[in-house]
RODO-2510 file (C-alpha; in nm, 4 decimals, decimal comma):
residues 336
     n   res          X          Y          Z
     1     m     6,0722    -1,4960   -15,0385
     2     d     6,2620    -1,6316   -14,6993
     3     i     6,3065    -1,9315   -14,5094
     4     v     6,3183    -1,8498   -14,1693
     5     t     6,3699    -2,0526   -13,8419
     6     l     6,2095    -1,9861   -13,5227
     7     k     6,2746    -2,0894   -13,1647
     8     t     5,9178    -2,2247   -13,0572
     9     k     6,0073    -2,1060   -12,6933
    10     d     6,0104    -1,7368   -12,8174
    11     l     5,6650    -1,7305   -12,9443
    12     n     5,4361    -1,4888   -12,7452
    13     d     5,1050    -1,5452   -12,6272
    14     k     4,9869    -1,3919   -12,9414
    15     y     5,2128    -1,6883   -13,1565
    16     e     5,4077    -1,3970   -13,2716
    17     v     5,8166    -1,3691   -13,2909
    18     d     6,0164    -1,1392   -13,4715
    19     g     5,6952    -0,9920   -13,6462
    20     i     5,6160    -1,3415   -13,7865
    21     s     5,2401    -1,4579   -13,6824
    22     l     5,1824    -1,8016   -13,6799
    23     v     4,7948    -1,7713   -13,5940
    24     s     4,7179    -1,8874   -13,9775
    25     q     4,9031    -2,1916   -13,9275
    26     f     4,7531    -2,3910   -13,6632
    27     s     4,6078    -2,6358   -13,9215
    28     n     4,9451    -2,6880   -14,0767
    29     i     5,1124    -2,7376   -13,7377
    30     e     4,8409    -3,0168   -13,6549
    31     k     4,9221    -3,1602   -13,9842
    32     f     5,3093    -3,1959   -13,9529
    33     y     5,3284    -3,2439   -13,5853
    34     g     4,9883    -3,4107   -13,4757
    35     i     4,9214    -3,1355   -13,2148
    36     p     4,5415    -3,1170   -13,2129
    37     a     4,4582    -2,7245   -13,3061
    38     t     4,1768    -2,7494   -13,0790
    39     l     4,4205    -2,7270   -12,7826
    40     h     4,4534    -2,3656   -12,9079
    41     n     4,0749    -2,2864   -12,8497
    42     v     4,1262    -2,4448   -12,5065
    43     d     4,3769    -2,2251   -12,4206
    44     k     4,1863    -1,9252   -12,5214
    45     n     3,8850    -2,0339   -12,2918
    46     f     4,0989    -2,0904   -12,0074
    47     k     4,3786    -1,8766   -12,0285
    48     t     4,6338    -2,1472   -12,0595
    49     h     4,9128    -2,2271   -12,3230
    50     t     4,8870    -2,6004   -12,3537
    51     f     4,9134    -2,5726   -12,7415
    52     r     5,2404    -2,3587   -12,7296
    53     d     5,3991    -2,6149   -12,4470
    54     v     5,3261    -2,9471   -12,6542
    55     l     5,4484    -2,7542   -12,9932
    56     e     5,7770    -2,6501   -12,8126
    57     a     5,8122    -3,0160   -12,6773
    58     a     5,7514    -3,1514   -13,0418
    59     a     5,9288    -2,8731   -13,2230
    60     p     6,2085    -2,6619   -13,0310
    61     t     6,2412    -2,4891   -13,3740
    62     l     6,0320    -2,4120   -13,6835
    63     r     6,1169    -2,3580   -14,0510
    64     v     5,8788    -2,1418   -14,2054
    65     l     5,8492    -1,9479   -14,5580
    66     v     5,7790    -1,5800   -14,5096
    67     k     5,6802    -1,3415   -14,8082
    68     d     5,5249    -1,0262   -14,7796
    69     n     5,2666    -1,0655   -14,5006
    70     a     5,2316    -1,4442   -14,5750
    71     v     5,3745    -1,7241   -14,3786
    72     q     5,3883    -2,1150   -14,4590
    73     v     5,5244    -2,3435   -14,1751
    74     l     5,7407    -2,6144   -14,3567
    75     d     5,6618    -2,9787   -14,3093
    76     p     5,9808    -3,1292   -14,1627
    77     k     5,9848    -3,4367   -14,3441
    78     s     6,0071    -3,2642   -14,6734
    79     q     6,2426    -3,0575   -14,8409
    80     f     6,1323    -2,7072   -14,9880
    81     m     6,2388    -2,6273   -15,3572
    82     e     6,3724    -2,2742   -15,3929
    83     d     6,2531    -2,1081   -15,7504
    84     e     6,6063    -2,1488   -15,9260
    85     e     6,5803    -2,5312   -15,8427
    86     f     6,2167    -2,5426   -15,9800
    87     d     6,3389    -2,3533   -16,2909
    88     s     6,5995    -2,5925   -16,3503
    89     l     6,3298    -2,8752   -16,3108
    90     l     6,1242    -2,7209   -16,5659
    91     t     6,4043    -2,7245   -16,8094
    92     m     6,4428    -3,0632   -16,7633
    93     v     6,0968    -3,1305   -16,8126
    94     t     6,0795    -2,9755   -17,1439
    95     e     6,3649    -3,1608   -17,2588
    96     v     6,2069    -3,4799   -17,1557
    97     a     5,8610    -3,4255   -17,2759
    98     g     6,0272    -3,2427   -17,6048
    99     i     5,7703    -2,9275   -17,5587
   100     q     5,7551    -2,6245   -17,3490
   101     p     5,5092    -2,6268   -17,0422
   102     t     5,1728    -2,5122   -17,1538
   103     s     5,1633    -2,2842   -16,8608
   104     t     5,3300    -2,2068   -16,5402
   105     k     5,1448    -2,0204   -16,2665
   106     q     5,2024    -1,9067   -15,9195
   107     t     4,8897    -2,0915   -15,7560
   108     s     4,9734    -1,9507   -15,4158
   109     k     5,2276    -1,7170   -15,2516
   110     f     5,4533    -2,0407   -15,2142
   111     q     5,2902    -2,2829   -15,4658
   112     r     5,4085    -2,3186   -15,8169
   113     q     5,2959    -2,5267   -16,0597
   114     a     5,3515    -2,6276   -16,4516
   115     v     5,1222    -2,8072   -16,6957
   116     i     5,2316    -2,9993   -16,9792
   117     n     4,9713    -3,0825   -17,2531
   118     l     5,0388    -3,4078   -17,4445
   119     e     4,9275    -3,4916   -17,8059
   120     p     4,5657    -3,6313   -17,8285
   121     t     4,4883    -3,9809   -17,9654
   122     d     4,2169    -4,1847   -18,0490
   123     k     4,1696    -4,2927   -17,6749
   124     d     4,0945    -3,9377   -17,5583
   125     s     3,7289    -3,9410   -17,5741
   126     f     3,4110    -4,0566   -17,3521
   127     l     3,0491    -4,0581   -17,4315
   128     g     3,0953    -3,7953   -17,6975
   129     d     3,2896    -3,5986   -17,5171
   130     v     3,6633    -3,5000   -17,6096
   131     f     3,9242    -3,4705   -17,3480
   132     s     4,3068    -3,3933   -17,3432
   133     r     4,5766    -3,5260   -17,1374
   134     s     4,8311    -3,3462   -16,9435
   135     w     5,0781    -3,3750   -16,6828
   136     t     5,1289    -3,1423   -16,3854
   137     v     5,4491    -3,0734   -16,1550
   138     t     5,3721    -2,8860   -15,8788
   139     r     5,6180    -2,7230   -15,6286
   140     r     5,4450    -2,7666   -15,2942
   141     a     5,4338    -2,4456   -15,0330
   142     e     5,4783    -2,6953   -14,7399
   143     g     5,7744    -2,8684   -14,9176
   144     g     5,8488    -3,1777   -15,1446
   145     l     5,7242    -3,2159   -15,5374
   146     s     5,3986    -3,3857   -15,6842
   147     f     5,3278    -3,4922   -15,9999
   148     s     5,0003    -3,6048   -16,1300
   149     t     4,8574    -3,7154   -16,4621
   150     d     4,5222    -3,4670   -16,5535
   151     i     4,2178    -3,5062   -16,7703
   152     t     4,0522    -3,1831   -16,9162
   153     r     3,7265    -3,2105   -17,0822
   154     l     3,7600    -2,9713   -17,3722
   155     a     3,3690    -2,9105   -17,3836
   156     c     3,3806    -2,6988   -17,0388
   157     t     3,7718    -2,7342   -16,9759
   158     n     3,6788    -2,9040   -16,6647
   159     g     4,0169    -3,0266   -16,4866
   160     l     4,0025    -3,3755   -16,3511
   161     v     4,3191    -3,4604   -16,1388
   162     i     4,3410    -3,8232   -16,1599
   163     p     4,3321    -3,9584   -15,7654
   164     d     4,4993    -4,3289   -15,8575
   165     k     4,8294    -4,3310   -15,6846
   166     q     4,9261    -4,4970   -15,9820
   167     f     4,8825    -4,1788   -16,2032
   168     s     5,0184    -3,9560   -15,9483
   169     g     5,3406    -3,8913   -15,7297
   170     f     5,5184    -3,7293   -15,4594
   171     m     5,8650    -3,6504   -15,3422
   172     r     5,9282    -3,5413   -14,9950
   173     k     6,3109    -3,4589   -15,0798
   174     p     6,3038    -3,3851   -15,4450
   175     k     6,5814    -3,4567   -15,6601
   176     i     6,6253    -3,3432   -16,0372
   177     e     6,6793    -3,6721   -16,2106
   178     t     6,6167    -3,7186   -16,6029
   179     a     6,5060    -4,1062   -16,5177
   180     i     6,2205    -4,0007   -16,2812
   181     l     6,0847    -3,7405   -16,5085
   182     s     6,1139    -3,9604   -16,7976
   183     s     5,9443    -4,2890   -16,6415
   184     f     5,6315    -4,0342   -16,5465
   185     h     5,6219    -3,8788   -16,8835
   186     e     5,6055    -4,2438   -17,0375
   187     n     5,3171    -4,3458   -16,8230
   188     a     5,1234    -4,0111   -16,9074
   189     l     5,1714    -4,1032   -17,2964
   190     a     5,0692    -4,4264   -17,2536
   191     f     4,7525    -4,3468   -17,0318
   192     s     4,4142    -4,4112   -17,1983
   193     v     4,1685    -4,1509   -17,1084
   194     e     3,8900    -4,3658   -17,2588
   195     d     3,9922    -4,6776   -17,0586
   196     y     4,0431    -4,4682   -16,7530
   197     l     3,6845    -4,3043   -16,7723
   198     k     3,4973    -4,6406   -16,8637
   199     s     3,6246    -4,8180   -16,5384
   200     l     3,5052    -4,4940   -16,3507
   201     f     3,1884    -4,4245   -16,5039
   202     l     3,0661    -4,7624   -16,6731
   203     h     2,9576    -5,0562   -16,4943
   204     n     2,9147    -5,3501   -16,7235
   205     g     2,8770    -5,1268   -17,0130
   206     n     2,6050    -4,9124   -16,8375
   207     p     2,6487    -4,5646   -16,6728
   208     v     2,7012    -4,5714   -16,2870
   209     p     2,3852    -4,4199   -16,1370
   210     c     2,4693    -4,1493   -15,9093
   211     s     2,3291    -4,2087   -15,5774
   212     l     2,1341    -3,9341   -15,3625
   213     a     2,4259    -3,9312   -15,0734
   214     d     2,6519    -3,7825   -15,3697
   215     m     2,4063    -3,5877   -15,5284
   216     l     2,3603    -3,3939   -15,1881
   217     d     2,7314    -3,3685   -15,1833
   218     m     2,7559    -3,2095   -15,5102
   219     q     2,4576    -2,9609   -15,4269
   220     k     2,6486    -2,8554   -15,1170
   221     c     2,9872    -2,8376   -15,3177
   222     l     2,8041    -2,6107   -15,5630
   223     a     2,6383    -2,3948   -15,3305
   224     d     2,9788    -2,3308   -15,1411
   225     i     3,1742    -2,2086   -15,4425
   226     a     2,8838    -2,0665   -15,6483
   227     d     2,5546    -1,9916   -15,5461
   228     e     2,2688    -2,1580   -15,3392
   229     d     1,9721    -2,0514   -15,5832
   230     l     2,1861    -2,2095   -15,8309
   231     a     2,2567    -2,5389   -15,6745
   232     n     1,8996    -2,5897   -15,5937
   233     i     1,8125    -2,5398   -15,9867
   234     l     2,0608    -2,7801   -16,1016
   235     f     2,0717    -3,0277   -15,8358
   236     p     1,6873    -3,0656   -15,7385
   237     v     1,7298    -3,2917   -15,4273
   238     n     1,3813    -3,1995   -15,2920
   239     q     1,2081    -3,3472   -15,6044
   240     i     1,3753    -3,6659   -15,5376
   241     k     1,2927    -3,6479   -15,1615
   242     e     0,9571    -3,6149   -15,2259
   243     f     0,9512    -3,9191   -15,4738
   244     y     1,0880    -4,1223   -15,1734
   245     g     0,8784    -3,9628   -14,9135
   246     a     0,5680    -4,0829   -15,1203
   247     q     0,6946    -4,4287   -15,0666
   248     g     0,7321    -4,3713   -14,6594
   249     i     1,0870    -4,3361   -14,7010
   250     e     1,2249    -4,0108   -14,5075
   251     v     1,5474    -3,9077   -14,6568
   252     e     1,6350    -3,6952   -14,3990
   253     k     1,6542    -3,9650   -14,1370
   254     l     1,8439    -4,2319   -14,3306
   255     a     2,2345    -4,2804   -14,2625
   256     r     2,4733    -4,1996   -14,5122
   257     k     2,5054    -4,6132   -14,6010
   258     y     2,1505    -4,6153   -14,7335
   259     l     2,1754    -4,2709   -14,9022
   260     d     2,4529    -4,4248   -15,0904
   261     k     2,2230    -4,6740   -15,2316
   262     l     1,9096    -4,4699   -15,3443
   263     p     1,9459    -4,3741   -15,7245
   264     t     1,8613    -4,0295   -15,8445
   265     g     1,7710    -4,0908   -16,2025
   266     l     2,1023    -3,9274   -16,3332
   267     s     2,3967    -4,0879   -16,4162
   268     y     2,7208    -4,0143   -16,1848
   269     y     2,8890    -3,8572   -16,5102
   270     q     2,5893    -3,6561   -16,5965
   271     s     2,5930    -3,5297   -16,2024
   272     l     2,9505    -3,4495   -16,2358
   273     n     2,9252    -3,2166   -16,5424
   274     i     2,6153    -3,0541   -16,4088
   275     l     2,8517    -2,9731   -16,1055
   276     t     3,1432    -2,8437   -16,3322
   277     n     2,9187    -2,6584   -16,5640
   278     g     2,7277    -2,4902   -16,2768
   279     a     3,0743    -2,3688   -16,1151
   280     k     3,2083    -2,2551   -16,4409
   281     s     2,8975    -2,0306   -16,4644
   282     m     2,9814    -1,8500   -16,1896
   283     a     3,3515    -1,8184   -16,2705
   284     e     3,3905    -1,4837   -16,0851
   285     k     3,2958    -1,6357   -15,7695
   286     t     3,5421    -1,9612   -15,8120
   287     i     3,9486    -1,9630   -15,8024
   288     d     3,9849    -1,9962   -16,1906
   289     n     3,8046    -2,1326   -16,4983
   290     q     3,8930    -2,5100   -16,3982
   291     v     3,6954    -2,6857   -16,1115
   292     r     3,8864    -2,9402   -15,9557
   293     v     3,6802    -3,2321   -15,8682
   294     a     3,8911    -3,5142   -15,7909
   295     r     3,7051    -3,5956   -15,4713
   296     f     3,3855    -3,6787   -15,6471
   297     c     3,6213    -3,9155   -15,9058
   298     q     3,7637    -4,1402   -15,6849
   299     p     3,7265    -4,5074   -15,7923
   300     k     3,6029    -4,6350   -15,4750
   301     r     3,3103    -4,4000   -15,4988
   302     m     3,2238    -4,5692   -15,8311
   303     q     3,1028    -4,8974   -15,6989
   304     n     2,7823    -5,0589   -15,8285
   305     m     2,4902    -5,0124   -15,6039
   306     k     2,4178    -5,3325   -15,3874
   307     d     2,0940    -5,4363   -15,2577
   308     v     2,0275    -5,3071   -14,9135
   309     d     1,7554    -5,3566   -14,6271
   310     l     1,5756    -5,0638   -14,7744
   311     h     1,2761    -5,1181   -15,0301
   312     w     1,1884    -4,8728   -15,2792
   313     e     1,0169    -4,8894   -15,6317
   314     g     1,1406    -4,7227   -15,9536
   315     t     1,3821    -4,4626   -16,0250
   316     p     1,3244    -4,0928   -16,0118
   317     k     1,2391    -3,9600   -16,3740
   318     f     1,3917    -3,6158   -16,5214
   319     s     1,2497    -3,5142   -16,8750
   320     a     1,5207    -3,4583   -17,1369
   321     t     1,4141    -3,0879   -17,0775
   322     e     1,4712    -3,0830   -16,7075
   323     i     1,8236    -3,2601   -16,7786
   324     h     1,8971    -2,9903   -17,0529
   325     l     1,8210    -2,7066   -16,8056
   326     m     2,0713    -2,8717   -16,4966
   327     m     2,3480    -2,9360   -16,7253
   328     g     2,3461    -2,5840   -16,9070
   329     d     2,0490    -2,3644   -16,9598
   330     g     1,9788    -2,3282   -16,5678
   331     a     2,3099    -2,1835   -16,5005
   332     k     2,2497    -1,9002   -16,7700
   333     k     1,9077    -1,8288   -16,5794
   334     v     2,0512    -1,7634   -16,2717
   335     k     2,3568    -1,5980   -16,3886
   336     k     2,3759    -1,2155   -16,3065
***
């Protein structure tokens, strides 16, 4: 792996220089320098080179990581941590935590990650499920170092990265300091899985209902990462659409803010487990056996449903057999 500095003015029409191609890096360039990647499409249609001109004005030089045929443009505001530095950091993590990282892996050509499992406590269960806590240290491909406290549901090894900022951190220019690691480790040790999940998935002691908007999102997510037939079985949204259609509510014509209010007959926690179990059943089509679902677990999505200018009666009903099918047996039936 090498860090190479390229002069932007030397890029040819194919965005190559010295055998290094930046074609795959337009989205990163947009993220780091604020240059719309769509300008490149305009250039292709009109035989112009606006994207390259704007890039040259914004960044006379680009620092990129190169390994084999892979390229990663570095964030100019962050510092990339070399392998030797990251190894030293892991040694310090081991000293602070008192245990070796459970796993260290290369999650991409340039990104490395270490997971440290923590000792279970009586606060590591929720609604009959047993969880474990861990903290993860990630050397980011674009530069910088991130930390997160993770929850793993032992029943299905579903990794939930906590999206709350109070349980995660990011350092653009990381320094290996024991004090920082100790502070994060202490927070992870003090963290209560039970209290946190109650705050997410329970409201006044009752399970937060899953809205039709979120169920549609989860169905699409499962169809994208696993199988469309499986998604339709585990998330029978047509059944719910028919329920509301019988009352004159055309779901397809409703804005998101209304779909957010319509209940589906399932709790949010049930729907989340359906998603993760369904994805696990198609593990050969996913990156690994852990399905990261942080975007569905953001606290802002867990607000209690409020009354809106839309009337419906009742809630869709699923039998215990149907829920059992969605949460487990349905995945087994379609798995090949």
